[in-house]
C-alpha positions as CSV (number, residue, x, y, z in Angstrom):
1,M,246.5,18.6,143.1
2,I,245.9,22.1,141.6
3,S,243.7,24.6,142.8
4,E,243.2,28.3,142.2
5,H,240.5,31.2,142.9
6,E,236.9,30.5,141.4
7,V,236.6,34.5,140.6
8,A,240.0,36.1,140.5
9,R,242.0,33.4,138.4
10,G,245.4,34.7,140.1
11,K,248.2,32.6,141.0
12,R,247.5,28.7,141.0
13,L,248.4,26.6,143.8
14,E,250.2,23.3,142.5
15,V,250.6,20.3,145.7
16,Y,252.3,17.6,144.5
17,V,252.0,14.3,146.9
18,E,254.2,11.5,147.0
19,S,252.1,8.5,145.9
20,D,252.6,5.5,144.0
21,I,249.2,5.6,142.6
22,D,250.3,5.3,139.0
23,S,252.2,2.2,139.7
24,A,249.1,1.1,141.2
25,W,247.4,0.6,137.7
26,V,250.2,-1.7,136.2
27,N,250.5,-3.8,139.0
28,V,246.8,-4.5,139.9
29,P,245.8,-6.5,142.3
30,H,249.0,-6.7,143.8
31,T,249.2,-2.9,145.4
32,E,249.5,-3.9,149.4
33,H,253.5,-2.8,149.1
34,L,252.3,0.9,147.3
35,N,251.9,4.1,148.9
36,T,248.6,4.7,147.2
37,K,247.8,8.3,149.3
38,I,244.0,9.6,148.7
39,I,243.7,13.0,148.6
40,R,240.5,14.0,150.9
41,P,238.5,17.1,150.7
42,R,240.3,17.8,154.6
43,D,243.4,17.3,152.7
44,V,242.5,20.0,150.4
45,E,241.7,22.3,153.3
46,Y,245.1,21.7,154.7
47,F,246.9,22.5,151.7
48,I,244.7,25.8,150.9
49,S,245.3,26.9,154.6
50,E,248.7,26.3,155.2
51,A,249.8,27.6,151.6
52,L,247.9,31.0,152.4
53,D,250.0,30.9,155.5
54,Q,253.2,30.5,153.5
55,G,252.4,33.4,151.2
56,W,250.2,31.8,148.5
57,T,248.4,35.0,147.1
58,P,245.5,33.7,144.7
59,K,243.9,36.9,143.7
60,V,247.4,37.9,142.7
61,K,248.4,37.0,139.1
62,G,251.9,35.7,139.0
63,A,253.8,32.0,138.7
64,P,252.0,29.3,140.4
65,A,252.9,28.4,144.0
66,V,254.5,25.1,144.2
67,F,254.5,23.0,147.0
68,N,255.5,19.4,148.1
69,F,253.5,17.2,150.4
70,D,255.3,14.7,152.5
71,G,252.3,12.6,153.9
72,K,252.5,15.3,157.2
73,F,253.9,18.6,156.1
74,L,253.3,21.1,153.2
75,R,256.9,22.8,152.0
76,R,257.2,25.0,149.3
77,R,259.1,23.3,146.4
78,L,262.7,25.0,145.5
79,Q,262.7,25.7,142.0
């Protein structure tokens, strides 16, 4: 998921979500064993709120703020 401020166009927010969704298209219809996480609006709201709490500054130019989401917590990705 990628997000950025609509007007300021500063730092982008990038969230990587663990999912097997890409594999699903190869194995359809046998997807029962796959982690097919669907990102809902409430997930995006959580990502943005949590990233702001962790220091994401969407109105300031710079490198993207990159996070991993493990299904429960948003953690800053080590680069």
